[in-house]
ZALUM-675120 format. One record per atom (N, C-alpha, C): y negated, x, z negated; atom name; residue in one letter. Coordinates in Angstrom, 2 decimals. Example, Ala and Ser with C-alpha at 12.3 -4.5 7.8 and 13.67 -1.06 7.14 Angstrom:
<Y->5.69	X->13.19	Z->-7.80	atom->N	res->A>
<Y->4.50	X->12.30	Z->-7.80	atom->CA	res->A>
<Y->3.30	X->13.20	Z->-7.80	atom->C	res->A>
<Y->2.25	X->12.85	Z->-7.08	atom->N	res->S>
<Y->1.06	X->13.67	Z->-7.14	atom->CA	res->S>
<Y->-0.03	X->12.90	Z->-7.87	atom->C	res->S>
END
This chain:
<Y->-8.78	X->3.89	Z->19.23	atom->N	res->M>
<Y->-7.34	X->3.87	Z->19.39	atom->CA	res->M>
<Y->-6.74	X->2.95	Z->18.34	atom->C	res->M>
<Y->-5.89	X->2.02	Z->18.77	atom->N	res->Q>
<Y->-5.25	X->1.04	Z->17.90	atom->CA	res->Q>
<Y->-3.94	X->1.60	Z->17.36	atom->C	res->Q>
<Y->-3.75	X->1.51	Z->16.03	atom->N	res->T>
<Y->-2.52	X->1.97	Z->15.38	atom->CA	res->T>
<Y->-2.04	X->0.90	Z->14.42	atom->C	res->T>
<Y->-0.77	X->0.56	Z->14.49	atom->N	res->T>
<Y->-0.16	X->-0.39	Z->13.57	atom->CA	res->T>
<Y->1.13	X->0.22	Z->13.06	atom->C	res->T>
<Y->1.27	X->0.25	Z->11.72	atom->N	res->K>
<Y->2.49	X->0.79	Z->11.10	atom->CA	res->K>
<Y->2.93	X->-0.16	Z->10.00	atom->C	res->K>
<Y->4.24	X->-0.18	Z->9.77	atom->N	res->S>
<Y->4.81	X->-1.05	Z->8.74	atom->CA	res->S>
<Y->5.93	X->-0.33	Z->8.00	atom->C	res->S>
<Y->6.13	X->-0.75	Z->6.75	atom->N	res->K>
<Y->7.25	X->-0.27	Z->5.95	atom->CA	res->K>
<Y->7.74	X->-1.46	Z->5.13	atom->C	res->K>
<Y->9.05	X->-1.59	Z->5.03	atom->N	res->F>
<Y->9.63	X->-2.72	Z->4.33	atom->CA	res->F>
<Y->10.60	X->-2.24	Z->3.26	atom->C	res->F>
<Y->10.54	X->-2.89	Z->2.11	atom->N	res->T>
<Y->11.54	X->-2.70	Z->1.07	atom->CA	res->T>
<Y->12.16	X->-4.06	Z->0.79	atom->C	res->T>
<Y->13.09	X->-4.10	Z->-0.12	atom->N	res->K>
<Y->13.73	X->-5.37	Z->-0.44	atom->CA	res->K>
<Y->12.71	X->-6.40	Z->-0.94	atom->C	res->K>
<Y->11.75	X->-5.95	Z->-1.73	atom->N	res->R>
<Y->10.79	X->-6.87	Z->-2.35	atom->CA	res->R>
<Y->9.42	X->-6.92	Z->-1.68	atom->C	res->R>
<Y->9.04	X->-5.87	Z->-0.92	atom->N	res->F>
<Y->7.68	X->-5.81	Z->-0.39	atom->CA	res->F>
<Y->7.65	X->-5.42	Z->1.08	atom->C	res->F>
<Y->6.58	X->-5.84	Z->1.74	atom->N	res->S>
<Y->6.26	X->-5.40	Z->3.09	atom->CA	res->S>
<Y->4.87	X->-4.78	Z->3.04	atom->C	res->S>
<Y->4.75	X->-3.60	Z->3.64	atom->N	res->F>
<Y->3.48	X->-2.89	Z->3.67	atom->CA	res->F>
<Y->3.06	X->-2.73	Z->5.13	atom->C	res->F>
<Y->1.80	X->-2.95	Z->5.41	atom->N	res->G>
<Y->1.34	X->-2.80	Z->6.78	atom->CA	res->G>
<Y->-0.05	X->-2.20	Z->6.82	atom->C	res->G>
<Y->-0.33	X->-1.49	Z->7.89	atom->N	res->I>
<Y->-1.66	X->-0.93	Z->8.10	atom->CA	res->I>
<Y->-2.03	X->-1.11	Z->9.57	atom->C	res->I>
<Y->-3.22	X->-1.62	Z->9.80	atom->N	res->N>
<Y->-3.77	X->-1.78	Z->11.14	atom->CA	res->N>
<Y->-5.06	X->-0.99	Z->11.20	atom->C	res->N>
<Y->-5.12	X->-0.03	Z->12.11	atom->N	res->R>
<Y->-6.32	X->0.80	Z->12.24	atom->CA	res->R>
<Y->-6.79	X->0.81	Z->13.67	atom->C	res->R>
<Y->-8.09	X->0.77	Z->13.83	atom->N	res->N>
<Y->-8.71	X->0.92	Z->15.14	atom->CA	res->N>
<Y->-9.87	X->1.89	Z->14.95	atom->C	res->N>
<Y->-9.67	X->3.13	Z->15.35	atom->N	res->T>
<Y->-10.65	X->4.18	Z->15.09	atom->CA	res->T>
<Y->-11.93	X->4.01	Z->15.89	atom->C	res->T>
<Y->-11.90	X->3.19	Z->16.94	atom->N	res->T>
<Y->-13.12	X->3.01	Z->17.73	atom->CA	res->T>
<Y->-13.86	X->1.73	Z->17.38	atom->C	res->T>
<Y->-13.19	X->0.74	Z->16.78	atom->N	res->A>
<Y->-13.83	X->-0.52	Z->16.43	atom->CA	res->A>
<Y->-14.62	X->-0.39	Z->15.14	atom->C	res->A>
<Y->-15.76	X->-1.05	Z->15.11	atom->N	res->K>
<Y->-16.61	X->-1.02	Z->13.92	atom->CA	res->K>
<Y->-16.76	X->-2.38	Z->13.28	atom->C	res->K>
<Y->-16.03	X->-3.40	Z->13.77	atom->N	res->K>
<Y->-16.22	X->-4.72	Z->13.20	atom->CA	res->K>
<Y->-15.26	X->-4.97	Z->12.02	atom->C	res->K>
<Y->-15.64	X->-5.93	Z->11.20	atom->N	res->V>
<Y->-14.89	X->-6.27	Z->10.00	atom->CA	res->V>
<Y->-13.48	X->-6.70	Z->10.38	atom->C	res->V>
<Y->-12.49	X->-6.22	Z->9.63	atom->N	res->G>
<Y->-11.11	X->-6.61	Z->9.85	atom->CA	res->G>
<Y->-10.35	X->-5.74	Z->10.82	atom->C	res->G>
<Y->-10.99	X->-4.71	Z->11.35	atom->N	res->S>
<Y->-10.28	X->-3.86	Z->12.31	atom->CA	res->S>
<Y->-9.50	X->-2.74	Z->11.62	atom->C	res->S>
<Y->-9.75	X->-2.48	Z->10.35	atom->N	res->N>
<Y->-9.04	X->-1.45	Z->9.59	atom->CA	res->N>
<Y->-8.59	X->-2.06	Z->8.26	atom->C	res->N>
<Y->-7.37	X->-2.59	Z->8.23	atom->N	res->I>
<Y->-6.90	X->-3.28	Z->7.04	atom->CA	res->I>
<Y->-5.52	X->-2.80	Z->6.61	atom->C	res->I>
<Y->-5.25	X->-2.98	Z->5.33	atom->N	res->V>
<Y->-3.95	X->-2.69	Z->4.72	atom->CA	res->V>
<Y->-3.47	X->-3.99	Z->4.09	atom->C	res->V>
<Y->-2.20	X->-4.32	Z->4.29	atom->N	res->T>
<Y->-1.64	X->-5.55	Z->3.73	atom->CA	res->T>
<Y->-0.39	X->-5.22	Z->2.93	atom->C	res->T>
<Y->-0.30	X->-5.81	Z->1.74	atom->N	res->I>
<Y->0.90	X->-5.72	Z->0.90	atom->CA	res->I>
<Y->1.36	X->-7.15	Z->0.67	atom->C	res->I>
<Y->2.59	X->-7.45	Z->1.04	atom->N	res->S>
<Y->3.12	X->-8.81	Z->0.89	atom->CA	res->S>
<Y->4.43	X->-8.76	Z->0.13	atom->C	res->S>
<Y->4.68	X->-9.80	Z->-0.67	atom->N	res->T>
<Y->5.99	X->-9.93	Z->-1.31	atom->CA	res->T>
<Y->6.91	X->-10.64	Z->-0.34	atom->C	res->T>
<Y->8.18	X->-10.28	Z->-0.39	atom->N	res->N>
<Y->9.18	X->-10.95	Z->0.42	atom->CA	res->N>
<Y->9.85	X->-12.00	Z->-0.43	atom->C	res->N>
<Y->9.96	X->-13.23	Z->0.07	atom->N	res->P>
<Y->10.58	X->-14.28	Z->-0.74	atom->CA	res->P>
<Y->12.07	X->-14.00	Z->-0.98	atom->C	res->P>
<Y->12.48	X->-14.15	Z->-2.22	atom->N	res->T>
<Y->13.89	X->-13.99	Z->-2.56	atom->CA	res->T>
<Y->14.30	X->-15.11	Z->-3.50	atom->C	res->T>
<Y->15.54	X->-15.42	Z->-3.49	atom->N	res->T>
<Y->16.05	X->-16.46	Z->-4.40	atom->CA	res->T>
<Y->16.90	X->-15.87	Z->-5.50	atom->C	res->T>
<Y->17.30	X->-14.60	Z->-5.35	atom->N	res->D>
<Y->18.21	X->-13.99	Z->-6.32	atom->CA	res->D>
<Y->17.51	X->-13.03	Z->-7.28	atom->C	res->D>
<Y->16.17	X->-13.08	Z->-7.35	atom->N	res->S>
<Y->15.44	X->-12.15	Z->-8.20	atom->CA	res->S>
<Y->14.34	X->-12.86	Z->-8.96	atom->C	res->S>
<Y->14.13	X->-12.46	Z->-10.20	atom->N	res->A>
<Y->13.06	X->-13.04	Z->-11.01	atom->CA	res->A>
<Y->11.71	X->-12.41	Z->-10.71	atom->C	res->A>
<Y->11.71	X->-11.29	Z->-9.98	atom->N	res->Y>
<Y->10.47	X->-10.57	Z->-9.73	atom->CA	res->Y>
<Y->9.59	X->-11.21	Z->-8.66	atom->C	res->Y>
<Y->10.17	X->-11.70	Z->-7.61	atom->N	res->S>
<Y->9.40	X->-12.19	Z->-6.48	atom->CA	res->S>
<Y->9.88	X->-13.56	Z->-6.06	atom->C	res->S>
<Y->9.09	X->-14.56	Z->-6.33	atom->N	res->V>
<Y->9.43	X->-15.92	Z->-5.94	atom->CA	res->V>
<Y->8.33	X->-16.41	Z->-5.02	atom->C	res->V>
<Y->8.68	X->-16.91	Z->-3.87	atom->N	res->G>
<Y->7.68	X->-17.32	Z->-2.91	atom->CA	res->G>
<Y->7.11	X->-16.10	Z->-2.22	atom->C	res->G>
<Y->5.97	X->-16.28	Z->-1.60	atom->N	res->Q>
<Y->5.37	X->-15.16	Z->-0.88	atom->CA	res->Q>
<Y->3.88	X->-15.08	Z->-1.22	atom->C	res->Q>
<Y->3.45	X->-13.86	Z->-1.52	atom->N	res->T>
<Y->2.05	X->-13.58	Z->-1.82	atom->CA	res->T>
<Y->1.62	X->-12.40	Z->-0.97	atom->C	res->T>
<Y->0.37	X->-12.40	Z->-0.56	atom->N	res->S>
<Y->-0.12	X->-11.33	Z->0.28	atom->CA	res->S>
<Y->-1.47	X->-10.84	Z->-0.24	atom->C	res->S>
<Y->-1.67	X->-9.53	Z->-0.19	atom->N	res->L>
<Y->-2.92	X->-8.90	Z->-0.58	atom->CA	res->L>
<Y->-3.42	X->-8.09	Z->0.61	atom->C	res->L>
<Y->-4.63	X->-8.35	Z->1.03	atom->N	res->T>
<Y->-5.23	X->-7.63	Z->2.15	atom->CA	res->T>
<Y->-6.46	X->-6.90	Z->1.66	atom->C	res->T>
<Y->-6.60	X->-5.65	Z->2.07	atom->N	res->M>
<Y->-7.75	X->-4.84	Z->1.67	atom->CA	res->M>
<Y->-8.17	X->-3.94	Z->2.82	atom->C	res->M>
<Y->-9.38	X->-3.42	Z->2.73	atom->N	res->T>
<Y->-9.83	X->-2.47	Z->3.73	atom->CA	res->T>
<Y->-9.13	X->-1.14	Z->3.51	atom->C	res->T>
<Y->-9.17	X->-0.28	Z->4.52	atom->N	res->V>
<Y->-8.58	X->1.05	Z->4.38	atom->CA	res->V>
<Y->-9.30	X->1.82	Z->3.27	atom->C	res->V>
<Y->-10.60	X->1.65	Z->3.17	atom->N	res->R>
<Y->-11.36	X->2.33	Z->2.11	atom->CA	res->R>
<Y->-10.89	X->1.88	Z->0.72	atom->C	res->R>
<Y->-10.66	X->0.59	Z->0.55	atom->N	res->E>
<Y->-10.14	X->0.08	Z->-0.72	atom->CA	res->E>
<Y->-8.73	X->0.60	Z->-0.98	atom->C	res->E>
<Y->-7.92	X->0.69	Z->0.07	atom->N	res->A>
<Y->-6.56	X->1.21	Z->-0.07	atom->CA	res->A>
<Y->-6.56	X->2.67	Z->-0.49	atom->C	res->A>
<Y->-7.51	X->3.44	Z->0.02	atom->N	res->I>
<Y->-7.63	X->4.85	Z->-0.38	atom->CA	res->I>
<Y->-8.01	X->4.95	Z->-1.85	atom->C	res->I>
<Y->-8.89	X->4.06	Z->-2.32	atom->N	res->A>
<Y->-9.26	X->4.03	Z->-3.74	atom->CA	res->A>
<Y->-8.03	X->3.67	Z->-4.59	atom->C	res->A>
<Y->-7.23	X->2.70	Z->-4.13	atom->N	res->L>
<Y->-6.00	X->2.34	Z->-4.83	atom->CA	res->L>
<Y->-5.03	X->3.51	Z->-4.86	atom->C	res->L>
<Y->-4.88	X->4.20	Z->-3.75	atom->N	res->Q>
<Y->-4.00	X->5.37	Z->-3.68	atom->CA	res->Q>
<Y->-4.43	X->6.44	Z->-4.67	atom->C	res->Q>
<Y->-5.72	X->6.69	Z->-4.75	atom->N	res->S>
<Y->-6.25	X->7.68	Z->-5.69	atom->CA	res->S>
<Y->-5.93	X->7.28	Z->-7.13	atom->C	res->S>
<Y->-6.16	X->6.01	Z->-7.45	atom->N	res->F>
<Y->-5.88	X->5.49	Z->-8.79	atom->CA	res->F>
<Y->-4.39	X->5.66	Z->-9.13	atom->C	res->F>
<Y->-3.52	X->5.29	Z->-8.20	atom->N	res->L>
<Y->-2.08	X->5.40	Z->-8.45	atom->CA	res->L>
<Y->-1.65	X->6.85	Z->-8.58	atom->C	res->L>
<Y->-2.17	X->7.73	Z->-7.74	atom->N	res->N>
<Y->-1.82	X->9.15	Z->-7.83	atom->CA	res->N>
<Y->-2.24	X->9.73	Z->-9.17	atom->C	res->N>
<Y->-3.43	X->9.37	Z->-9.64	atom->N	res->E>
<Y->-3.91	X->9.87	Z->-10.94	atom->CA	res->E>
<Y->-3.05	X->9.37	Z->-12.09	atom->C	res->E>
<Y->-2.66	X->8.11	Z->-12.04	atom->N	res->N>
<Y->-2.02	X->7.49	Z->-13.18	atom->CA	res->N>
<Y->-0.50	X->7.47	Z->-13.12	atom->C	res->N>
<Y->0.07	X->7.78	Z->-11.99	atom->N	res->L>
<Y->1.53	X->7.86	Z->-11.89	atom->CA	res->L>
<Y->2.01	X->9.30	Z->-11.81	atom->C	res->L>
<Y->1.09	X->10.25	Z->-11.91	atom->N	res->G>
<Y->1.49	X->11.64	Z->-12.04	atom->CA	res->G>
<Y->1.81	X->12.35	Z->-10.75	atom->C	res->G>
<Y->1.21	X->11.96	Z->-9.63	atom->N	res->Y>
<Y->1.46	X->12.66	Z->-8.36	atom->CA	res->Y>
<Y->0.39	X->13.72	Z->-8.16	atom->C	res->Y>
<Y->0.83	X->14.97	Z->-8.03	atom->N	res->D>
<Y->-0.09	X->16.08	Z->-7.82	atom->CA	res->D>
<Y->-0.21	X->16.32	Z->-6.31	atom->C	res->D>
<Y->-1.34	X->15.91	Z->-5.73	atom->N	res->Q>
<Y->-1.51	X->15.99	Z->-4.29	atom->CA	res->Q>
<Y->-1.54	X->17.44	Z->-3.80	atom->C	res->Q>
<Y->-2.03	X->18.36	Z->-4.60	atom->N	res->A>
<Y->-2.11	X->19.76	Z->-4.19	atom->CA	res->A>
<Y->-0.72	X->20.36	Z->-3.97	atom->C	res->A>
<Y->0.21	X->20.02	Z->-4.86	atom->N	res->T>
<Y->1.56	X->20.57	Z->-4.74	atom->CA	res->T>
<Y->2.54	X->19.55	Z->-4.17	atom->C	res->T>
<Y->2.10	X->18.30	Z->-4.03	atom->N	res->Q>
<Y->2.93	X->17.20	Z->-3.55	atom->CA	res->Q>
<Y->4.19	X->17.08	Z->-4.38	atom->C	res->Q>
<Y->4.01	X->17.16	Z->-5.70	atom->N	res->V>
<Y->5.13	X->17.08	Z->-6.63	atom->CA	res->V>
<Y->4.89	X->15.91	Z->-7.58	atom->C	res->V>
<Y->5.94	X->15.16	Z->-7.85	atom->N	res->D>
<Y->5.87	X->14.07	Z->-8.80	atom->CA	res->D>
<Y->5.82	X->14.65	Z->-10.21	atom->C	res->D>
<Y->4.75	X->14.32	Z->-10.93	atom->N	res->Q>
<Y->4.57	X->14.84	Z->-12.29	atom->CA	res->Q>
<Y->4.88	X->13.79	Z->-13.34	atom->C	res->Q>
<Y->5.64	X->12.75	Z->-12.98	atom->N	res->T>
<Y->5.92	X->11.63	Z->-13.87	atom->CA	res->T>
<Y->6.53	X->12.08	Z->-15.19	atom->C	res->T>
<Y->7.40	X->13.07	Z->-15.17	atom->N	res->D>
<Y->8.05	X->13.53	Z->-16.40	atom->CA	res->D>
<Y->7.05	X->14.13	Z->-17.38	atom->C	res->D>
<Y->5.88	X->14.54	Z->-16.89	atom->N	res->Q>
<Y->4.90	X->15.18	Z->-17.75	atom->CA	res->Q>
<Y->3.89	X->14.21	Z->-18.34	atom->C	res->Q>
<Y->3.98	X->12.92	Z->-17.98	atom->N	res->I>
<Y->3.05	X->11.93	Z->-18.52	atom->CA	res->I>
<Y->3.46	X->11.59	Z->-19.95	atom->C	res->I>
<Y->2.49	X->11.55	Z->-20.86	atom->N	res->N>
<Y->2.77	X->11.23	Z->-22.27	atom->CA	res->N>
<Y->2.89	X->9.75	Z->-22.46	atom->C	res->N>
END
């Protein structure tokens, strides 16, 4: 089954393409792209990062651990980080 989802913010575009039945390379990818802006020092031009879903899950785990998100309670623990 093919699934495509996207989310956009002012500075970034996030996308995920999944195919649960396909086993070939590139059928399950996550993309993070910067949106070009002229009024911000943060994002100039456009850059894109593509990774496998497995790599994205590893990134998610890393961010959850280091940004203070408690998956068990689904509560942001940022205030408790030293």
